C-alpha positions as CSV (number, residue, x, y, z in Angstrom):
1,M,150.9,48.7,144.7
2,T,151.3,51.6,147.0
3,W,154.6,52.7,148.5
4,E,154.9,55.4,151.1
5,V,157.9,57.2,152.5
6,P,158.1,60.8,153.9
7,L,159.6,63.0,151.2
8,K,162.2,64.4,153.5
9,Q,163.6,60.8,154.0
10,M,163.8,60.1,150.3
11,T,167.4,59.9,149.1
12,A,168.7,60.1,145.5
13,E,169.7,56.4,145.7
14,E,166.2,55.3,146.8
15,L,164.7,57.3,144.0
16,A,167.1,55.8,141.4
17,R,166.2,52.3,142.7
18,L,162.5,52.9,142.4
19,Q,163.0,54.4,138.9
20,A,164.9,51.2,137.8
21,R,162.4,48.9,139.4
22,Y,159.2,50.7,138.3
23,P,160.1,52.7,135.2
24,D,156.5,53.3,134.2
25,A,155.2,54.2,137.7
26,K,153.8,57.6,138.5
27,V,154.6,59.6,141.6
28,R,151.9,61.3,143.6
29,I,152.7,63.6,146.5
30,E,150.1,63.9,149.2
31,T,150.4,66.6,151.9
32,A,148.8,66.5,155.3
33,E,145.8,68.8,155.3
34,G,146.8,72.2,156.6
35,Q,150.4,71.1,157.2
36,G,152.2,73.8,159.1
37,N,148.9,75.5,160.1
38,E,147.5,72.9,162.4
39,G,145.5,74.9,164.9
40,M,144.1,78.4,165.5
41,D,144.9,80.5,168.4
42,E,144.7,84.2,169.2
43,E,147.9,85.1,167.5
44,K,147.0,83.2,164.3
45,F,143.5,84.7,164.4
46,W,144.8,88.2,164.4
47,S,147.3,87.4,161.7
48,V,144.4,86.4,159.5
49,I,142.5,89.6,160.4
50,D,145.7,91.5,159.5
51,M,145.4,90.1,156.0
52,L,142.4,92.3,155.2
53,D,143.3,94.5,152.3
54,W,141.6,97.9,152.8
55,S,143.0,99.2,149.5
56,Q,140.4,96.8,147.8
57,E,137.4,98.4,149.5
58,E,135.9,99.8,146.3
59,S,136.3,96.5,144.5
60,G,134.7,94.6,147.4
61,K,137.7,92.3,147.7
62,V,138.9,93.4,151.2
63,L,138.4,89.8,152.5
64,E,140.2,88.0,149.6
65,P,143.8,87.7,151.1
66,A,142.3,86.7,154.5
67,I,140.1,84.1,152.9
68,L,143.2,82.6,151.1
69,K,145.2,82.7,154.4
70,L,142.5,81.1,156.4
71,G,142.0,78.5,153.7
72,E,145.5,77.2,154.3
73,Y,144.4,76.0,157.7
74,T,142.6,72.7,158.6
75,K,138.8,72.6,158.8
76,E,139.1,72.4,162.6
77,A,141.2,75.6,162.6
78,I,138.7,77.4,160.5
79,C,136.0,76.4,163.1
80,Q,138.3,77.7,165.8
81,F,138.7,81.0,163.9
82,Q,134.9,81.3,163.8
83,E,134.7,80.5,167.5
84,I,137.3,83.3,168.4
85,L,135.5,85.8,166.1
86,S,132.1,85.0,167.7
87,T,133.7,85.5,171.2
88,K,135.2,88.8,170.2
89,L,131.8,90.0,168.8
90,F,130.0,88.7,171.9
91,D,132.4,90.6,174.2
92,L,131.5,93.8,172.3
93,D,127.8,93.2,172.6
94,A,127.2,95.5,175.5
95,K,125.2,98.7,176.2
96,R,128.4,100.6,177.0
97,F,129.5,100.2,173.4
98,A,126.1,100.8,171.8
99,E,125.7,104.1,173.7
100,E,128.8,105.4,171.8
101,L,127.5,104.8,168.3
102,G,126.7,107.7,166.0
103,S,123.2,107.8,164.5
104,N,122.5,104.3,165.7
105,A,123.3,104.9,169.4
106,W,121.4,103.2,172.2
107,P,118.8,104.0,173.5
108,P,116.5,104.4,170.6
109,D,114.4,107.6,170.4
110,E,111.6,106.8,168.1
111,E,109.8,110.1,168.9
112,H,112.7,111.9,167.2
113,G,113.1,109.3,164.5
114,R,116.2,107.5,165.9
115,Y,116.0,103.7,165.9
116,F,118.5,101.2,167.1
117,S,119.4,98.7,164.5
118,V,120.6,95.4,166.0
119,D,122.2,94.5,162.6
120,D,124.1,97.8,162.3
121,F,125.4,97.4,165.9
122,L,126.6,93.9,165.0
123,Y,128.3,95.3,161.8
124,S,129.9,98.0,163.9
125,R,131.3,95.4,166.2
126,C,132.7,93.6,163.1
127,A,134.4,96.8,162.1
128,V,136.2,96.9,165.5
129,V,137.6,93.4,165.0
130,A,138.4,94.0,161.4
131,N,140.6,96.9,162.4
132,G,143.0,94.6,164.2
133,K,144.1,93.5,167.7
134,R,145.4,96.9,168.8
135,F,142.2,98.7,167.8
136,Y,140.0,96.0,169.3
137,E,141.8,96.2,172.6
138,S,141.6,100.0,172.6
139,V,137.8,99.9,172.1
140,I,137.5,97.3,174.9
141,R,139.3,99.7,177.2
142,D,137.5,102.8,175.9
143,P,134.1,102.3,174.4
144,S,134.0,105.8,173.0
145,R,136.6,104.6,170.4
146,I,134.0,102.4,168.6
147,P,133.4,103.6,165.0
148,K,130.5,105.9,164.9
149,E,129.3,105.4,161.4
150,F,131.5,102.6,160.0
151,T,130.4,99.0,159.7
152,F,131.9,95.9,158.1
153,E,129.4,93.1,157.7
154,P,131.6,91.0,155.3
155,L,133.8,89.9,158.3
156,L,130.9,87.6,159.3
157,Y,131.4,85.6,156.1
158,L,135.2,85.2,156.1
159,A,135.2,81.7,157.7
160,D,132.3,80.5,155.6
161,R,134.1,81.5,152.4
162,A,137.4,79.9,153.4
163,W,135.5,76.7,154.4
164,S,133.5,76.7,151.1
165,R,136.7,77.0,149.0
166,K,138.3,74.2,151.0
167,T,135.4,71.8,151.1
168,G,132.9,72.9,148.4
169,G,130.2,73.1,151.1
170,P,128.8,75.6,153.7
171,L,130.5,76.1,157.1
172,D,129.9,73.0,159.2
173,C,130.5,74.3,162.7
174,F,128.6,76.5,165.2
175,P,130.2,78.8,167.7
176,T,129.5,78.4,171.4
177,L,128.6,82.1,171.8
178,S,126.2,84.0,169.5
179,S,127.4,87.2,168.0
180,E,123.9,88.5,167.6
181,T,123.0,91.8,169.4
182,F,121.6,91.3,172.9
183,S,123.1,87.8,173.1
184,N,125.4,88.9,175.9
185,A,122.8,89.5,178.6
186,Q,125.5,90.6,181.1
187,G,126.4,93.4,178.7
188,W,122.9,94.9,178.8
189,P,122.1,95.3,182.6
190,G,118.6,96.5,183.1
191,V,117.7,96.2,179.4
192,K,115.1,93.7,178.3
193,S,116.0,92.5,174.9
194,P,113.6,93.9,172.3
195,V,114.6,91.1,170.0
196,A,112.4,88.0,170.4
């Protein structure tokens, strides 16, 4: 037999009646998945990003608090987080930001031994987002503020790790926009993507 009642509606009298009627029964409490954290929006996205613990950089556990926080949300919200992250990285995928990088700046100058790494540019964009909303918005306004030699590739795996802990499997959603370098064609006017 299954009996269901919202916990907040359970009175002491109802509990006593159930104990008297079913003395050997066991109680199981089931919560709604992600209760209290139903959806993901910009504010919640940045609150997860703010959980990154930079004091754990040497141990490689910077993501851990953010993974735990994101894991409290529903699977749908984790997908929404990934969508917002991909959109932020897509918006930073532009020549005006790449021109401001340090040793990996656009355009490449192979004659003088300077190459443009599409991966390093992606990881630099991750560093912008990982440093929070205020820093992200400052870089959008002023591309010269993009980190010159700092990258943060692990941000790409935050949603996947939260999803994996929640479900035991790999992330099962795909963002609308790609975060890969040269995906934002409008951000690269006059540049033909060297990536096939």
